[in-house]
ZANU-503380 format. One record per residue (C-alpha): residue number from 0; residue in one letter; x negated, y negated, z. Coordinates in nm, 4 decimals, padded with zeros to 6 digits, always signed. Example, Ala and Ser with C-alpha at 12.3 -4.5 7.8 and 13.67 -1.06 7.14 Angstrom:
BEGIN
{0 'A' {-01.2300 +00.4500 +00.7800}}
{1 'S' {-01.3670 +00.1060 +00.7140}}
***
This chain:
BEGIN
{0 'M' {-02.6676 +04.0163 +01.9712}}
{1 'S' {-02.5619 +03.9172 +02.3075}}
{2 'A' {-02.5743 +04.1275 +02.6125}}
{3 'K' {-02.1998 +04.1065 +02.6497}}
{4 'N' {-02.1282 +04.2605 +02.3225}}
{5 'K' {-02.3577 +04.5588 +02.3464}}
{6 'P' {-02.1302 +04.7656 +02.5871}}
{7 'Q' {-01.8372 +04.7294 +02.3329}}
{8 'L' {-02.0543 +04.8402 +02.0377}}
{9 'S' {-02.2100 +05.1338 +02.2226}}
{10 'F' {-01.8369 +05.2334 +02.2789}}
{11 'F' {-01.7479 +05.2076 +01.9244}}
{12 'K' {-02.0801 +05.3865 +01.8137}}
{13 'T' {-02.0572 +05.6832 +02.0588}}
{14 'R' {-01.6581 +05.7451 +02.0004}}
{15 'P' {-01.6072 +05.6545 +01.6156}}
{16 'V' {-01.3252 +05.9035 +01.5638}}
{17 'L' {-01.1164 +05.7638 +01.8605}}
{18 'V' {-01.1719 +05.4047 +01.7524}}
{19 'Y' {-01.0807 +05.4792 +01.3773}}
{20 'S' {-00.7772 +05.6669 +01.5051}}
{21 'L' {-00.6572 +05.3809 +01.7171}}
{22 'I' {-00.6929 +05.1467 +01.4035}}
{23 'L' {-00.5230 +05.3881 +01.1727}}
{24 'T' {-00.2145 +05.4497 +01.4476}}
{25 'M' {-00.1957 +05.0430 +01.4792}}
{26 'V' {-00.1849 +04.9979 +01.1033}}
{27 'F' {+00.0611 +05.2842 +01.0582}}
{28 'A' {+00.2906 +05.1574 +01.3611}}
{29 'G' {+00.2643 +04.8033 +01.1859}}
{30 'L' {+00.3743 +04.9746 +00.8798}}
{31 'G' {+00.6419 +05.1358 +01.0107}}
{32 'V' {+00.8118 +04.8632 +01.1683}}
{33 'F' {+00.7808 +04.6644 +00.8542}}
{34 'R' {+00.9416 +04.9484 +00.6686}}
{35 'S' {+01.2301 +04.9798 +00.9255}}
{36 'M' {+01.3000 +04.6003 +00.8883}}
{37 'H' {+01.2830 +04.6455 +00.5124}}
{38 'V' {+01.5264 +04.9552 +00.5459}}
{39 'T' {+01.7837 +04.7473 +00.7535}}
{40 'N' {+01.7807 +04.4723 +00.4816}}
{41 'V' {+01.8137 +04.7087 +00.2044}}
{42 'S' {+02.1003 +04.8838 +00.3541}}
{43 'A' {+02.2967 +04.5981 +00.4241}}
{44 'E' {+02.2466 +04.5125 +00.0494}}
{45 'V' {+02.3555 +04.8700 -00.0661}}
{46 'A' {+02.6426 +04.8322 +00.1576}}
{47 'T' {+02.7354 +04.5108 -00.0264}}
{48 'Q' {+02.6799 +04.6701 -00.3620}}
{49 'D' {+02.8873 +04.9635 -00.2665}}
{50 'A' {+03.1930 +04.7283 -00.1641}}
{51 'E' {+03.1328 +04.5294 -00.4736}}
{52 'G' {+03.1479 +04.8682 -00.6681}}
{53 'A' {+03.4443 +05.0066 -00.5131}}
{54 'R' {+03.6321 +04.6665 -00.5846}}
{55 'L' {+03.5311 +04.6722 -00.9604}}
{56 'R' {+03.6362 +05.0656 -00.9633}}
{57 'E' {+03.9813 +04.9670 -00.8351}}
{58 'N' {+04.0215 +04.6835 -01.0950}}
{59 'V' {+03.9122 +04.9199 -01.3776}}
{60 'R' {+04.1856 +05.1736 -01.2416}}
{61 'D' {+04.4359 +04.9052 -01.1894}}
{62 'S' {+04.3790 +04.7307 -01.5526}}
{63 'A' {+04.5616 +05.0212 -01.6936}}
{64 'K' {+04.8818 +04.8712 -01.5620}}
{65 'L' {+04.8094 +04.5212 -01.6934}}
{66 'P' {+04.9962 +04.5730 -02.0419}}
{67 'G' {+05.3042 +04.6757 -01.8656}}
{68 'Q' {+05.2941 +04.3919 -01.5866}}
{69 'L' {+05.2341 +04.1492 -01.8946}}
{70 'E' {+05.5416 +04.2760 -02.0624}}
{71 'E' {+05.7597 +04.2800 -01.7551}}
{72 'L' {+05.6489 +03.9109 -01.6660}}
{73 'T' {+05.7111 +03.8077 -02.0052}}
{74 'N' {+06.0579 +03.9440 -02.0247}}
{75 'V' {+06.1316 +03.7609 -01.6700}}
{76 'N' {+05.9699 +03.4299 -01.8147}}
{77 'A' {+06.2266 +03.4743 -02.0907}}
{78 'A' {+06.5007 +03.5425 -01.8941}}
{79 'I' {+06.4384 +03.2514 -01.6562}}
{80 'R' {+06.3776 +03.0176 -01.9906}}
{81 'S' {+06.7083 +03.0990 -02.1294}}
{82 'R' {+06.8824 +02.9825 -01.7841}}
{83 'L' {+06.7212 +02.6435 -01.7928}}
{84 'V' {+06.8682 +02.3354 -01.9348}}
{85 'D' {+06.7190 +02.1346 -02.1925}}
{86 'P' {+06.6702 +01.7605 -02.0745}}
{87 'N' {+06.7179 +01.6170 -02.4369}}
{88 'D' {+07.0359 +01.8017 -02.5018}}
{89 'L' {+07.2777 +01.5555 -02.3107}}
{90 'A' {+07.5929 +01.6720 -02.5103}}
{91 'G' {+07.5125 +02.0594 -02.4387}}
{92 'N' {+07.4421 +01.9995 -02.0860}}
{93 'Q' {+07.7912 +01.8141 -02.0456}}
{94 'Q' {+07.9550 +02.0600 -02.2333}}
{95 'Y' {+07.8604 +02.2972 -01.9894}}
{96 'C' {+08.0085 +02.1511 -01.7262}}
{97 'Y' {+08.3284 +02.0869 -01.9520}}
{98 'K' {+08.3682 +02.4505 -02.0046}}
{99 'F' {+08.4247 +02.5109 -01.6390}}
{100 'E' {+08.6842 +02.2482 -01.6155}}
{101 'T' {+08.8765 +02.4422 -01.8816}}
{102 'E' {+08.8190 +02.7868 -01.7209}}
{103 'S' {+08.9118 +02.6639 -01.3643}}
{104 'G' {+09.2136 +02.4629 -01.4383}}
{105 'V' {+09.0801 +02.1428 -01.2689}}
{106 'R' {+09.0228 +01.8130 -01.4157}}
{107 'L' {+08.6910 +01.6639 -01.4445}}
{108 'V' {+08.7131 +01.3023 -01.3619}}
{109 'D' {+08.3593 +01.1733 -01.3754}}
{110 'L' {+08.0468 +01.3331 -01.5229}}
{111 'R' {+07.7373 +01.1201 -01.5336}}
{112 'R' {+07.3708 +01.1882 -01.5258}}
{113 'I' {+07.1857 +00.9880 -01.2649}}
{114 'S' {+06.8333 +00.9443 -01.2105}}
{115 'N' {+06.6087 +01.1849 -01.0003}}
{116 'N' {+06.4346 +00.8947 -00.8492}}
{117 'Q' {+06.7672 +00.7908 -00.6420}}
{118 'I' {+06.7774 +01.1361 -00.5276}}
{119 'S' {+06.4132 +01.2134 -00.4105}}
{120 'A' {+06.3313 +00.8517 -00.3257}}
{121 'G' {+06.1445 +00.9778 +00.0198}}
{122 'T' {+06.0034 +01.2906 -00.1045}}
{123 'N' {+05.6387 +01.3639 -00.2225}}
{124 'A' {+05.7512 +01.6207 -00.4987}}
{125 'K' {+05.4397 +01.7419 -00.7065}}
{126 'P' {+05.4997 +01.7796 -01.0747}}
{127 'G' {+05.5238 +02.1273 -01.2005}}
{128 'I' {+05.6335 +02.3526 -01.4740}}
{129 'Y' {+06.0173 +02.2494 -01.4184}}
{130 'S' {+06.1965 +01.9492 -01.3667}}
{131 'S' {+06.5548 +01.8786 -01.2870}}
{132 'L' {+06.8605 +01.7158 -01.4053}}
{133 'T' {+07.0786 +01.5563 -01.1621}}
{134 'Y' {+07.4395 +01.4864 -01.2510}}
{135 'A' {+07.7178 +01.3289 -01.0332}}
{136 'M' {+08.0578 +01.4761 -01.1084}}
{137 'S' {+08.3748 +01.4398 -00.9695}}
{138 'V' {+08.6666 +01.7090 -01.0047}}
{139 'Q' {+09.0356 +01.6784 -00.9097}}
{140 'G' {+09.2589 +01.9854 -00.8673}}
{141 'T' {+09.4282 +02.2201 -00.6323}}
{142 'Y' {+09.2160 +02.4043 -00.3754}}
{143 'E' {+09.2149 +02.7208 -00.5705}}
{144 'Q' {+09.1105 +02.5473 -00.8619}}
{145 'V' {+08.8483 +02.3365 -00.7088}}
{146 'L' {+08.7111 +02.6611 -00.5363}}
{147 'A' {+08.7153 +02.8364 -00.8925}}
{148 'Y' {+08.5243 +02.5349 -01.0397}}
{149 'L' {+08.2666 +02.5642 -00.7386}}
{150 'R' {+08.2339 +02.9602 -00.7769}}
{151 'K' {+08.1511 +02.9193 -01.1533}}
{152 'L' {+07.9258 +02.6436 -01.1332}}
{153 'E' {+07.7291 +02.8604 -00.8812}}
{154 'S' {+07.7440 +03.1852 -01.0510}}
{155 'G' {+07.7034 +03.0482 -01.4043}}
{156 'P' {+07.4236 +03.1280 -01.6562}}
{157 'R' {+07.2271 +02.7842 -01.5385}}
{158 'F' {+07.0250 +02.7407 -01.2357}}
{159 'C' {+07.1857 +02.4775 -01.0499}}
{160 'R' {+07.1663 +02.3590 -00.6693}}
{161 'I' {+07.4466 +02.1618 -00.4879}}
{162 'L' {+07.2677 +01.8521 -00.3122}}
{163 'D' {+07.5765 +01.7044 -00.1512}}
{164 'G' {+07.9582 +01.7166 -00.1926}}
{165 'N' {+08.2561 +01.5282 -00.0606}}
{166 'L' {+08.6087 +01.7106 -00.0596}}
{167 'V' {+08.9070 +01.4477 -00.0186}}
{168 'L' {+09.2613 +01.4849 -00.0308}}
{169 'Q' {+09.4281 +01.2984 -00.2688}}
{170 'N' {+09.7389 +01.0750 -00.2195}}
{171 'N' {+09.9648 +01.2170 -00.4303}}
{172 'Q' {+10.3450 +01.2864 -00.4687}}
{173 'N' {+10.4417 +01.6202 -00.4412}}
{174 'S' {+10.6041 +01.7051 -00.7842}}
{175 'N' {+10.8326 +01.9933 -00.8126}}
{176 'D' {+10.6264 +02.1528 -01.0767}}
{177 'N' {+10.3143 +02.1379 -00.8619}}
{178 'P' {+10.3931 +02.1727 -00.4738}}
{179 'R' {+10.0213 +02.1927 -00.3772}}
{180 'P' {+09.8368 +01.8933 -00.2849}}
{181 'L' {+09.5396 +01.7535 -00.4752}}
{182 'L' {+09.2102 +01.7523 -00.3979}}
{183 'M' {+08.9091 +01.5291 -00.5525}}
{184 'L' {+08.5676 +01.6993 -00.4912}}
{185 'S' {+08.2758 +01.4597 -00.5729}}
{186 'L' {+07.9376 +01.6436 -00.6123}}
{187 'T' {+07.5732 +01.5814 -00.6716}}
{188 'V' {+07.4423 +01.8740 -00.8907}}
{189 'E' {+07.0725 +01.9719 -00.9713}}
{190 'F' {+07.0024 +02.1619 -01.2677}}
{191 'L' {+06.6611 +02.3239 -01.3203}}
{192 'A' {+06.4972 +02.2380 -01.6601}}
{193 'M' {+06.1697 +02.2596 -01.8340}}
{194 'Q' {+05.9340 +01.9785 -01.8221}}
***
């Protein structure tokens, strides 16, 4: 051995308990640091698992309500479907408008289905569950009759949206039996239908 290492060896030989204690202290300090880092990682994982467990407990608790909610949604869907028009039933759809004609007293001058492409030429409408049937119609009658027709159309059993309208005073000869002026209402109405 060299002369340089002899003083160090003599220190180790003369004080072995102190040297071994220092070595064990460093080993235990390293283990403590490693364990504390591991505990931090494990506690973060435990917190994540606790949050997931709480979410699952809430889901299990809320799952008891699912049959009632499913029944409610089924009833609401059935109610919505009952208010939709059938795109293949042309006569039934037109009869819907003619029914309001007789109830309100107006005269339905024109009723025709128009293409939805003529209405939504510039929009980027995404296809969905529902489609629309668009009708152009013109009705003629007194102000009260035209207003009654509009009210019946808006509050009727079918979902509809009036896209545009034009109300014009007709050039009529005031007869003795109807002194009120006649109006011509032209509408574009969109009915909600199933795809």
